[in-house]
Backbone bond lengths (Angstrom), bond angles and torsions (degrees), N, CA, C in turn:
res aa  C-N    CA-C-N  psi(-1)  N-CA   C-N-CA  omega(-1)  CA-C   N-CA-C  phi
1 M - - - 1.457 - - 1.521 109.00 -
2 G 1.311 115.25 144.87 1.458 120.30 179.40 1.516 111.50 -85.34
3 R 1.295 114.87 -131.49 1.460 121.15 -178.59 1.522 110.29 -87.19
4 H 1.340 114.72 177.50 1.461 121.03 -178.43 1.521 109.92 -128.00
5 W 1.345 114.42 148.75 1.454 121.41 -176.10 1.511 109.73 -140.95
6 L 1.313 116.36 156.94 1.454 122.94 169.08 1.516 105.96 -115.44
7 M 1.336 115.69 129.59 1.460 120.91 178.12 1.520 108.12 -122.52
8 K 1.336 114.24 127.95 1.467 121.08 -177.43 1.522 110.61 -95.35
9 S 1.320 114.88 139.34 1.455 121.02 172.95 1.521 109.01 -144.93
10 E 1.308 116.21 141.30 1.454 120.15 174.40 1.525 106.99 -78.38
11 P 1.334 118.11 122.46 1.464 119.70 -173.55 1.523 114.71 -62.82
12 D 1.330 118.22 -22.62 1.466 118.51 175.94 1.527 111.55 -77.98
13 V 1.338 117.07 -11.60 1.463 121.98 175.29 1.533 109.73 -97.73
14 F 1.343 116.60 -51.24 1.473 121.71 177.58 1.516 107.77 -158.21
15 S 1.323 116.23 115.08 1.464 122.38 -175.31 1.518 111.81 -105.93
16 I 1.320 116.11 172.00 1.466 120.98 174.56 1.530 109.62 -59.69
17 D 1.338 117.65 -35.11 1.466 120.30 177.49 1.526 111.10 -66.69
18 D 1.335 116.72 -36.75 1.469 119.64 175.59 1.522 110.55 -62.24
19 L 1.324 116.70 -41.02 1.465 120.06 178.00 1.524 110.39 -63.23
20 A 1.320 116.92 -42.80 1.472 120.84 179.96 1.527 111.44 -62.72
21 K 1.347 117.20 -30.78 1.473 121.91 -178.12 1.534 112.51 -91.54
22 A 1.328 117.54 -10.04 1.469 121.02 -176.23 1.528 110.93 -65.24
23 K 1.314 115.77 157.51 1.459 121.28 176.72 1.524 108.88 -55.16
24 Q 1.311 116.80 126.42 1.470 123.53 -177.00 1.534 111.94 56.05
25 Q 1.334 116.67 20.39 1.467 123.72 -179.76 1.538 111.43 50.94
26 T 1.329 114.44 39.08 1.466 121.69 -175.32 1.523 109.66 -134.06
27 T 1.344 115.14 146.24 1.460 119.47 175.58 1.518 110.01 -147.14
28 G 1.311 115.38 157.08 1.455 121.16 169.77 1.521 108.75 -81.66
29 W 1.328 116.46 133.81 1.470 120.79 177.25 1.514 106.21 -91.03
30 D 1.330 115.89 88.42 1.463 121.24 -172.00 1.518 111.41 -115.11
31 G 1.315 115.29 175.87 1.448 121.26 176.10 1.520 115.37 82.52
32 V 1.334 117.26 4.57 1.469 120.58 179.60 1.525 108.14 -74.01
33 R 1.335 116.30 124.00 1.466 120.71 -176.63 1.526 110.58 -127.31
34 N 1.297 115.31 56.38 1.459 123.38 175.68 1.522 105.41 -136.84
35 Y 1.321 117.46 130.05 1.467 119.88 -173.96 1.525 113.06 -65.30
36 Q 1.320 117.94 -37.11 1.464 119.97 179.71 1.538 109.92 -65.21
37 A 1.326 116.66 -45.62 1.464 120.65 177.69 1.533 110.05 -65.85
38 R 1.331 116.91 -39.48 1.470 120.65 177.58 1.516 111.33 -57.63
39 N 1.337 116.71 -42.73 1.459 120.31 -179.64 1.524 111.30 -62.35
40 L 1.329 116.77 -37.79 1.464 120.16 176.59 1.528 110.21 -64.84
41 L 1.331 116.70 -46.64 1.465 121.19 179.43 1.528 111.20 -61.35
42 R 1.297 116.97 -40.57 1.465 121.84 -175.86 1.520 112.39 -77.55
43 D 1.357 116.85 -42.37 1.462 120.39 -165.68 1.524 115.99 -112.66
44 E 1.324 117.87 -22.35 1.467 119.73 -169.08 1.530 114.78 -113.11
45 I 1.305 116.88 -41.42 1.462 120.92 -173.42 1.520 109.11 -74.65
46 A 1.346 115.23 132.25 1.461 120.91 -173.86 1.530 111.21 -128.00
47 V 1.318 115.64 158.73 1.463 121.66 175.11 1.529 108.73 -55.47
48 G 1.320 115.60 133.41 1.460 121.78 179.94 1.516 113.81 97.50
49 D 1.327 117.74 -16.15 1.466 120.27 179.11 1.526 110.23 -64.45
50 G 1.328 115.76 147.37 1.453 121.92 178.42 1.513 112.19 -87.25
51 V 1.324 116.36 149.47 1.466 122.54 -178.95 1.528 109.74 -129.07
52 L 1.326 115.67 127.24 1.460 121.82 166.49 1.519 106.27 -87.14
53 F 1.316 117.54 119.22 1.465 122.45 -179.29 1.515 107.05 -88.62
54 Y 1.334 116.54 119.24 1.460 123.50 -171.56 1.518 110.19 -116.97
55 H 1.327 116.30 123.79 1.461 120.99 174.46 1.527 108.96 -85.51
56 S 1.329 116.32 118.69 1.464 122.17 -179.86 1.525 109.80 -109.83
57 S 1.311 115.34 171.19 1.465 122.47 177.98 1.524 112.70 57.30
58 V 1.327 115.68 32.59 1.467 122.94 172.66 1.521 106.65 -135.21
59 E 1.317 116.38 165.48 1.464 119.70 176.88 1.509 110.21 -115.14
60 P 1.286 119.07 119.27 1.464 125.00 -8.89 1.528 110.73 -88.21
61 P 1.334 117.95 151.36 1.459 120.01 172.31 1.528 108.56 -62.15
62 A 1.354 116.66 151.28 1.464 118.15 -175.58 1.516 112.74 -161.57
63 V 1.328 115.39 153.06 1.465 121.79 167.27 1.524 105.77 -79.05
64 V 1.334 116.82 124.92 1.463 120.33 -172.97 1.524 114.43 -119.90
65 G 1.345 117.21 -13.43 1.454 117.96 -177.65 1.506 112.81 -170.14
66 L 1.332 113.53 -179.71 1.459 121.98 -178.02 1.523 110.19 -123.01
67 A 1.312 115.00 144.82 1.464 122.12 175.81 1.521 107.72 -139.84
68 R 1.310 115.51 173.10 1.457 121.94 -179.76 1.516 107.56 -133.56
69 V 1.333 117.23 141.43 1.467 121.79 176.39 1.529 107.82 -74.90
70 V 1.346 115.64 126.58 1.463 120.45 -179.24 1.532 112.72 -116.87
71 R 1.315 117.08 -6.99 1.472 121.64 173.63 1.518 107.43 -148.68
72 A 1.313 115.92 126.62 1.471 121.78 -179.14 1.527 109.84 -74.69
73 G 1.335 115.63 176.40 1.453 123.23 -173.08 1.517 115.47 -49.46
74 Y 1.336 114.34 132.70 1.471 123.06 175.67 1.525 107.43 -147.01
75 P 1.333 118.39 159.79 1.462 119.64 -177.95 1.534 111.85 -56.88
76 D 1.315 115.99 128.48 1.462 123.10 179.45 1.528 108.62 -67.37
77 P 1.337 117.72 116.35 1.473 119.28 -177.45 1.526 113.80 -66.11
78 T 1.334 118.62 -22.34 1.469 119.59 -177.66 1.527 112.31 -67.13
79 Q 1.330 117.87 -22.95 1.463 119.98 -179.50 1.520 112.24 -66.88
80 F 1.335 117.09 -21.20 1.462 121.71 -177.20 1.533 113.02 -100.70
81 D 1.331 117.17 -2.15 1.460 122.00 -174.49 1.529 110.78 -101.58
82 P 1.331 117.19 106.61 1.466 120.02 -178.02 1.536 113.59 -59.10
83 K 1.317 118.32 -19.78 1.468 121.79 179.29 1.526 112.15 -84.68
84 S 1.322 117.37 -9.47 1.458 121.48 -177.93 1.521 111.30 -86.37
85 D 1.339 115.95 144.14 1.467 120.44 173.91 1.524 110.85 -64.06
86 A 1.345 116.90 -20.36 1.462 121.73 -177.88 1.535 112.16 -98.17
87 Y 1.332 117.03 12.48 1.467 121.50 178.97 1.534 110.27 -59.22
88 D 1.327 115.55 138.77 1.466 121.61 176.78 1.523 107.84 -129.91
89 Q 1.311 116.10 102.34 1.467 120.51 -175.47 1.521 112.88 -63.01
90 D 1.330 117.50 -19.99 1.464 120.21 -178.98 1.526 113.44 -90.11
91 S 1.326 117.41 -7.29 1.460 120.21 179.57 1.526 109.23 -84.28
92 K 1.314 115.85 136.24 1.467 121.34 -176.66 1.531 110.14 -113.23
93 R 1.327 116.82 143.31 1.471 121.13 -179.25 1.527 112.16 -58.30
94 D 1.330 117.56 -34.91 1.467 119.87 -179.88 1.536 112.20 -85.33
95 D 1.326 116.80 -3.62 1.464 121.97 177.19 1.533 108.39 -151.49
96 P 1.352 116.16 67.77 1.471 119.40 -175.25 1.520 112.07 -65.05
97 R 1.310 114.52 145.05 1.458 121.07 -179.24 1.530 111.41 -93.54
98 W 1.337 118.06 -32.25 1.462 123.04 -170.96 1.521 111.89 -119.29
99 F 1.342 115.52 148.95 1.461 121.05 -175.70 1.519 111.81 -130.66
100 S 1.317 114.57 156.39 1.456 123.95 178.54 1.518 108.88 -127.14
101 V 1.312 115.66 164.58 1.461 123.27 165.53 1.523 105.87 -131.21
102 D 1.322 117.48 162.92 1.459 121.04 173.11 1.518 108.34 -105.37
103 I 1.334 115.21 138.04 1.460 120.50 176.37 1.527 109.13 -123.51
104 A 1.334 114.68 151.81 1.461 121.47 177.92 1.526 109.37 -120.79
105 F 1.304 114.80 140.18 1.461 122.38 177.66 1.520 110.24 -60.72
106 E 1.323 116.45 134.34 1.458 121.11 170.34 1.517 109.67 -106.52
107 R 1.351 115.47 -58.88 1.463 118.67 178.76 1.515 110.13 -171.85
108 K 1.318 114.76 158.36 1.453 120.21 169.43 1.522 106.85 -81.36
109 L 1.306 116.77 149.95 1.458 120.76 172.07 1.521 108.10 -71.71
110 A 1.320 116.91 155.93 1.460 120.62 178.89 1.525 110.27 -59.32
111 R 1.335 115.87 -31.80 1.458 120.77 175.23 1.519 108.41 -150.45
112 A 1.318 115.74 151.87 1.466 120.84 177.67 1.526 109.55 -67.83
113 V 1.337 115.01 142.41 1.469 120.87 175.40 1.522 106.15 -106.35
114 T 1.331 115.65 106.97 1.456 121.13 -171.05 1.531 112.52 -76.92
115 L 1.315 114.49 159.34 1.459 120.45 177.56 1.530 111.57 -57.58
116 P 1.346 119.92 -45.64 1.476 118.01 176.68 1.535 112.72 -59.27
117 E 1.323 116.87 -36.52 1.467 119.98 178.06 1.531 110.83 -67.29
118 L 1.327 116.42 -40.40 1.467 120.22 177.21 1.528 109.93 -61.01
119 R 1.323 116.21 -45.08 1.473 121.21 -179.95 1.536 112.13 -61.28
120 A 1.322 117.13 -29.22 1.470 122.01 -177.32 1.531 113.08 -80.40
121 Q 1.325 117.39 -5.59 1.460 121.14 -177.60 1.527 110.95 -94.11
122 P 1.332 118.67 112.34 1.464 120.52 178.56 1.538 112.54 -56.55
123 A 1.315 117.06 -33.63 1.474 120.96 -178.73 1.531 112.11 -66.15
124 L 1.332 117.07 -16.12 1.464 121.05 -177.89 1.527 112.82 -107.20
125 A 1.327 117.44 9.98 1.468 122.18 -173.91 1.529 113.59 -55.71
126 D 1.326 117.95 -31.61 1.468 120.88 -177.42 1.525 113.44 -96.51
127 M 1.309 117.81 6.18 1.461 121.61 -177.72 1.532 110.34 -61.82
128 V 1.333 116.61 137.31 1.466 121.86 -179.34 1.528 110.47 -53.50
129 L 1.324 117.52 -43.67 1.455 122.28 -178.34 1.525 112.36 -54.69
130 L 1.326 116.56 -33.29 1.458 121.41 -172.82 1.524 113.97 -93.62
131 R 1.321 117.04 0.06 1.463 120.24 179.01 1.523 110.44 -75.37
132 R 1.312 115.71 140.72 1.462 121.11 178.48 1.532 109.50 -57.25
133 G 1.316 115.37 130.32 1.457 121.12 178.04 1.515 114.95 81.85
134 S 1.330 118.14 -0.83 1.463 121.07 -179.67 1.529 109.72 -73.74
135 R 1.334 115.54 120.27 1.461 119.57 -178.75 1.521 112.15 -130.78
136 L 1.319 116.86 7.45 1.463 120.04 -177.31 1.523 111.87 -59.11
137 S 1.323 116.58 135.79 1.459 121.32 179.04 1.522 112.26 -82.64
138 V 1.329 116.48 -15.79 1.461 123.18 175.57 1.520 105.98 -132.89
139 Q 1.336 116.71 125.69 1.460 118.87 -176.01 1.524 111.06 -150.20
140 P 1.328 116.37 151.85 1.467 119.74 179.93 1.525 111.73 -72.66
141 V 1.324 114.69 152.50 1.456 123.83 176.52 1.529 106.13 -131.55
142 T 1.323 117.69 133.38 1.468 120.13 179.11 1.527 109.79 -75.31
143 P 1.338 116.93 159.48 1.468 119.27 176.21 1.532 112.71 -56.53
144 A 1.334 117.97 -38.94 1.465 120.97 179.46 1.527 111.29 -66.50
145 E 1.337 116.83 -40.73 1.468 120.53 177.68 1.528 110.38 -63.54
146 W 1.329 115.98 -44.85 1.472 121.89 178.43 1.535 109.93 -55.75
147 K 1.308 115.45 -51.46 1.468 121.20 -176.95 1.532 110.72 -59.88
148 K 1.322 117.50 -44.19 1.462 122.17 -179.06 1.525 111.01 -64.77
149 I 1.318 117.50 -46.03 1.465 121.26 -177.41 1.529 111.05 -66.85
150 V 1.319 117.27 -42.58 1.469 119.90 178.40 1.531 109.91 -63.60
151 A 1.336 116.96 -40.98 1.470 120.38 177.64 1.525 110.69 -61.59
152 L 1.331 117.68 -43.67 1.458 121.14 177.99 1.524 110.76 -61.36
153 G 1.325 115.53 -44.65 1.462 120.55 -179.22 1.512 114.09 -67.47
154 D 1.329 115.58 -24.56 1.467 120.34 178.18 1.522 111.82 -95.05
155 G 1.345 116.66 4.93 1.453 121.09 176.63 1.518 114.61 73.09
156 K 1.334 116.11 28.45 1.470 120.35 -178.62 1.508 111.40 -104.22
């Protein structure tokens, strides 16, 4: 296995269940409009990397499942689509500004691991998600953080 990531999605927009029901249980992770997250999508995230699927903008926010990267960074097609909420009129096809990756559903966790529960874990104190002011929708996760969160989600 390669590296690990946490990807946030609002479940009323796209949930872990939507991923499980998607064609081939795969989707493009598009619409990200933050340069730091874009750089990760474009330059760092690779095929085979693990993904913690995180439901945001709900109470409580939580890690709810696992996915795997199945296609590395490529130009996000939504930036070129005037009908998309993620359209960027200044992005050019020969010099794209925004990138996507494709992820595939692996499984839901036995139970959601909530943000308050994550905060209560000393082993996760340095996690990017838990840093004050951290709002990135795509962020790195260390192997130790991954292992702890998956264990919590599996009730171990």
